[in-house]
C-alpha positions in Angstrom: 15.0 -8.6 25.1 11.3 -9.0 24.5 9.9 -7.3 21.4 7.7 -4.3 22.1 4.3 -4.5 20.4 3.3 -1.0 19.5 2.2 -0.9 15.8 -1.3 -2.3 16.2 -2.0 0.7 18.6 -1.3 3.1 15.8 -4.2 4.1 13.5 -3.5 3.4 9.9 -5.3 3.8 6.6 -5.5 0.4 5.0 -3.0 0.5 2.1 -1.9 -2.1 -0.5 1.2 -2.1 -2.6 1.2 -3.3 -6.2 4.5 -4.2 -7.9 5.5 -5.6 -11.2 8.9 -6.0 -12.8 7.3 -7.0 -16.1 7.6 -10.8 -15.3 6.4 -11.1 -11.7 3.7 -9.1 -9.9 2.3 -8.9 -6.5 -0.2 -7.1 -4.4 0.1 -7.0 -0.6 -1.1 -5.2 2.4 1.3 -2.6 3.8 0.7 -1.1 7.2 3.8 1.1 7.4 3.4 3.8 4.7 3.8 7.5 5.3 4.4 10.7 3.4 7.9 12.1 3.6 8.0 15.3 1.5 5.8 17.6 -0.6 8.5 18.9 -2.9 9.3 16.5 -4.4 6.3 14.3 -3.4 7.8 11.4 -1.6 6.2 8.3 0.1 7.9 5.7 2.2 6.9 2.1 2.7 8.6 -0.3 5.1 8.9 -3.9 4.0 10.6 -6.9 5.7 13.3 -8.5 3.6 11.5 -11.8 4.4 8.4 -10.7 2.3 8.0 -11.6 -1.4 7.4 -7.9 -2.2 10.8 -6.9 -0.9 13.1 -8.2 -3.6 10.3 -7.7 -6.3 10.3 -4.0 -5.5 14.0 -3.7 -5.8 13.8 -5.5 -9.2 10.8 -3.4 -10.4 12.1 0.0 -9.4 8.5 1.3 -9.2 5.3 0.6 -7.3 1.8 1.8 -6.5 0.4 2.5 -3.0 -3.4 2.2 -2.9 -5.5 3.6 0.0 -8.5 1.2 0.2 -12.1 2.4 0.6 -14.3 1.2 3.4 -16.0 -1.2 1.1 -12.7 -3.1 0.3 -12.1 -5.1 3.4 -12.1 -8.4 1.5 -9.3 -7.1 -0.6 -7.2 -6.1 2.3 -7.7 -9.4 4.1 -6.8 -11.5 1.0 -3.9 -9.3 0.1 -2.5 -9.7 3.6 -3.1 -13.3 4.2 -2.0 -15.0 1.0 1.7 -15.1 -0.1 2.7 -13.7 -3.4 5.2 -16.5 -3.6 2.5 -19.1 -3.7 -0.4 -17.2 -5.3 -0.9 -14.7 -8.1 -3.5 -12.7 -6.3 -4.4 -10.8 -9.4 -5.9 -14.1 -10.6 -8.3 -14.2 -7.6 -11.8 -12.9 -8.7 -11.9 -10.2 -6.0 -8.8 -8.6 -7.4 -9.3 -9.5 -11.1 -12.7 -7.8 -11.1 -11.3 -4.5 -9.8 -8.0 -4.5 -11.7 -7.0 -1.8 -14.1 -3.7 -0.8 -15.6 -1.4 1.7 -13.9 -1.1 5.0 -15.8 2.8 5.4 -15.7 4.0 2.2 -14.2 3.9 -1.6 -15.2 2.0 -2.6 -12.0 -1.8 -2.9 -12.0 -3.9 -1.0 -9.5 -7.5 -1.3 -8.1 -10.6 0.5 -9.1 -12.6 2.0 -6.2 -9.8 3.1 -4.0 -9.8 6.3 -2.0 -6.3 7.2 -3.5 -3.7 5.6 -5.8 -0.1 6.8 -5.8 2.2 5.5 -8.5 5.8 5.9 -7.5 9.4 5.5 -8.9 11.7 4.1 -6.4 14.5 6.5 -5.7 16.1 5.1 -2.5 16.0 2.3 -0.1 17.8 1.6 3.2 17.9 -0.8 6.1 16.0 0.3 9.3 16.0 -2.4 12.0 14.5 -5.6 10.6 12.8 -3.8 7.7 13.8 -1.9 4.5 12.6 1.7 4.0 11.6 2.2 0.3 11.3 5.8 -0.8 9.3 6.5 -3.9 8.6 9.7 -5.8 5.0 10.0 -6.6 4.8 10.4 -10.4 1.0 10.0 -10.7 -1.9 10.3 -8.3 -5.6 9.6 -8.5 -7.8 10.7 -5.7 -11.5 9.7 -5.3 -13.2 12.0 -2.9 -16.5 10.2 -3.3 -15.3 7.2 -1.2 -14.0 7.1 2.4 -10.9 5.4 3.6 -10.8 2.1 5.4 -9.1 2.4 8.8 -7.1 -0.2 10.7 -6.7 -0.1 14.5 -5.7 -3.1 16.8 -6.3 -5.6 14.0 -9.8 -4.4 13.4 -11.3 -2.5 10.4 -13.1 0.8 11.0 -15.0 3.3 8.9 -13.9 7.0 9.3 -15.8 8.6 12.1 -17.8 11.9 12.4 -16.2 15.1 11.1 -15.2 17.3 14.1 -13.6 20.4 12.6 -11.0 21.4 10.0 -7.3 21.3 11.1 -5.2 24.5 10.8 -2.8 24.1 7.8 
């Protein structure tokens, strides 16, 4: 059966994951991130077992999800095209110059993001060819002064014009 290609036709905020188990660390682009619950605040990230971040996340038991700002395309591209197995991306100047310590987790995070969510891993399970990792948000940092970077059909976009507020 041919694989159905659908994910590039979904609109995503550009998100990175940062993970550290105290010995190893990685930062990588993550397209499949979503909110699951408000109480408790839960986020889900889907990662292929073939990716370096997969086993590192199981080992670490915690992670950060960062929503990049529209000025951070270079970080997204480098995080998504370089393998954490071969490169410590935090040593690359673009990452090193924006690096700061996480508040409640071992992993570093990036300055200038639209949002940072530090999470404690509470569960993971297999779904198709990926693993769904569920984390409870234990700390969040929101910067309303910067706008999120958007990904659609393998292209970066800025958020468009405000139309109207959605009913809650």
